[in-house]
N, C-alpha and C positions, 0 to 999 in steps of 0.2 A: 569591499576588498577588491582592488583592480586586479585584472588578469595579468599574468606575466607577459612581458613584451613579445615573446615568441608565439603567444596564442592570438588567434584572430577570432572575432565574433562569427564570421562565416568560415567555419573550419569543420566541414562535415566529417572527415575521417576521425578527428579528435572526438567529436560528439558521439560517433558511433562506438568508439572504443570505451568512452566513459559510460555510455548507456549499457553496453554488454557487461562491463564490470559492475555497474550498479545493480543489474538484474541478478547477477551471480551473488553479490554480497547480500542483497535483500533476501534471496533464497536461503543463503546460509544463516541469516538471522532467524528465519522461521524454523529451520532445522535445529539450530541451537536452542531456541525456545522450546521446541517440542522435546528435545532431548532432556532438558531441565525438568519439564513437566512430567515426563514419564518416570522421573526419579522420585515422584510423590511430594515435590515442593509446591506450596500454594502459589497461585498466580499472582497474588499481591506481593509476595516476596520477590518473584521474578521481575514484576513490573517496577518495583522500587529500585532494585539494582540495575535493571536494564535502563530505566529512566535516568538514573544518575549518570551512567556512562555515556548514554546518548546525548544528554545535555552537555557533558564535558566536551563532546565533539562539536555539537551544533552551536552552542551559545557563543563561544569566542568568535566563530566565523560570522554569525549573524550580527553580533554587536560591532565587529570591525566594519561591516558593510553599512550598518545604519546607526550605530552608536546608541547610548542609553536613551537619547531623546526620541529615537524611533519606537520606543516602547509606550510612549504616551498615546492615549486613545480617547476619542470622544464617544466610542461605541462599546462600552464595557459589556453590555448585555449580550450582544452577538458573540463576543469573544467568550463569555461565560458559557453560553449554549453550545458553542463549537467545542469547547474544552470538555463539557459533559459528554458530548457525543463521542469525542475521541477516546475518552476514558472508557466509555461503554464498549466501544469497538475493540480497544486493546484487550480488555478482560474477556470479551466474547471469543475473540480470535484465538488467543493462547489457551483458553479453557477448551475450545473445540479441538485444538491440536493435540490435546492430551490423549484422545482416543482415535481421532480421524487420521486416515492416510494422508500424508503430506501432498502427494500429487493431486488427489481429488479435491482436497481443500483449497489448494492454490488455484486449480482450474475454476472453481466456483468464485473465488475472489477476483479472478480476472474478468468476471462479468461486470465489474465496477464501471468501466467505460461505457458499457451498454446502458447501465442505469443512469449514467450522467447524461446520456442522450435524452432519455425520458425527462429527467429533472430539468434539463436546460430549456425544454419547451414550457414547462409549468412555471419555473421560477425566473427564467431569463427572457422568455419570449422568443426563443430561437425558433426558426422554421426547420422542420425535419421532413425530408422527402420520403416517398414510399420504400426506396431501397434501404435507407437506414432503419425505418420502422420494421422492415422485414428482418433486418439483421438482429434487431432487439428481440423479436419473436424467436428467431433461430437460436440466439444465445440462451434465452430463458428455457427453451426446449432442451438444449444441451444440459443446463443446470438440472432440470427435472429428471433427465436420463441418469445423471450421476446420483441424485438424491434418492430416486425411485420411490416416491410416496405411494402409499397404498399397497406396497408389496412386502413380502417377508424380509427383503433386504433393506428396507427403510431404517435408517438410524436417525432419530431426532437430533443428534448432535450436528448433523449436516446443516441444520437450520441456522447454526451459529455463523459459519463462514458465509452463508447466504445473507444473513443480516449484516455481516461485516462488509460485504460487497455493496449492498444498498446504502448503508450508513456512510461508507467511505466516499461513494459517489456524491451523496449529499454534502459531505464535508468538502469535497473538492469544488463543487458548485458554489458553495458559500465563500470559497477563496476568491472567486471572481466577483462576487457581490461586494466583498470587503476591500478588494484591491484598489477601488477608486479612491478610498479615503484612508486606508490603513497601510502601514509599511509592511514589507516582507518580513522583517524581524518580528514585528508584533504577531503577524499571522502565524509564523512558524513557531515561536517560543511559548506563547500563552497556552496552547493545548498541551504541549509537552510538560509545562509546569503543572498543568491540571493533573496529568497522570502521576507526577511526582508527589503532589500534595495528597491526593487520594490514597496512593499506595503507602506513603509515610504514615498516614493515620491508621490504615488497615493492617499493614504488615506486622506491627508489634503483637497483635492478637493472634496471628497465625505463624509466627516466625518459628522455623525449625533450625536446629544447629546445621550449619552449612559446611559440607566437606569442601576440601580445597578444589576438587574436580568440579563440583557443582558451582562454587563461587566463580571459577574461571569460565564455566559455561554461561553463567548470567552476565559476567563482565564482557565476554565475547559477543553475546546477543546484543547488549546495549551499544558497545563500540561499533559493531557491524551495522546496527540500525542508523547510527549517526553518520558513519562513513558512506553507507549506501544512499542516504538522503542527499548528502553533499554531491556524490557522483552523479545522481540523477538530475539534481538542480543545475550543475554545471554542464551536463550533457545538452540540456535544452537551451543553454546560452550559445552553444557552438553549432547547433544543427536544428532544423525545423522539426516540429512535432510529426509531420507526415513521414519524415525520414526515420525518426527514432521510435515512434509508437509500435510498429511491428516488432521491434527487437525486444519489447517488454515480454513477449510470449516465450522468449528463451528461458524465462523464469520457470516455465512449466517443465522444460527439459531438466534443469537443475533440481527442481523439486522431486522429479521422478528418480534421478540419480541419488540424491540424498536419502530419499525414502527407502530405496533398495539397499544402499550401503549401510545406513545407520539403523534401520528399523525392519529390513527384510520385507518390505511392502512394495508390491507392484499392482497397478490397476488391472482389472479384469477387462474383458472385451467390451462389455457394456459401458464401463467407465471410460475406456478409450474413445468410444463413439461419442459420448457426451462431451469429452474434452475437445474432440475434433470439431464438433458443432460450435462450441464456444469460441475456439480459435478462428474458425471460418467467419463467424459473425463479427468478431472484433476486427478482422482484416477488412471486411466489407465496409464497416464504419470508417476505418482509417482511410480506405481508398476513396470513399465518397467525400470525406473531409478534405483530402488532398485535392480532389477535383474542384470542390467549392472554393478553396483558397487560391487556386490558380486562375479561376475565372475572372476575378477583378483585375489581376495583373495582365491577363491577356487583353481585357477590354481597354 
């Protein structure tokens, strides 16, 4: 789908606005999912309705850009494995949000870019310098500060967003592996279809009568997820990653606000320290990436 005539590919202000809106909407998605889960609905029921409404937003746009022909693939096994991975992540993330504070869980999830740095070395052969490796170590130290393993404050449920961060990083790295031969439509839709299929099979066995409020919450979660994905996708079409990536951390601000307003949860001092370490580590990685991208242009 072509951009409106008034939009330009190099339109930094538009990209920044879309990125900020995307971070807000995706944070609202997580808050909506947590609100539904604390009403004692099963995660399969949430993921089924969420997936339905998310696909209703994503599928038309993706197909308009690539058409049905873009769904053809010669690499069905990688798509299947990525779909299984995303299904596992979706269930782990929302199940973890059932009991975990939203801000702390979001901070752990924001370790995904740091994990991507490590995976890019192993899977893509990228070269990573000492500054970025130091940032990875700092970020994981921040994660440990929040999780607090070996202490009385340790909650095993924190391992679920940690797993989600690692898994999402692997998922994003495989995007780069598949992008050489596969369309964006196929890369986007097949994992979402995987969530729908698994949830459609599982949900009837755990389905509970849905109140109108709960149904609207699930519909909101799915619609916001689809809209947020589109906002982030279009943001990166109008501005460079080095400009937009730091804005992703505004999601932590919104997660803290939603956590306090909806669930009366605020991070303690130790959690704030861990969150600060994660954000600092992420900004170091983004800064080094920006320097690396400018070097060839300067040369």
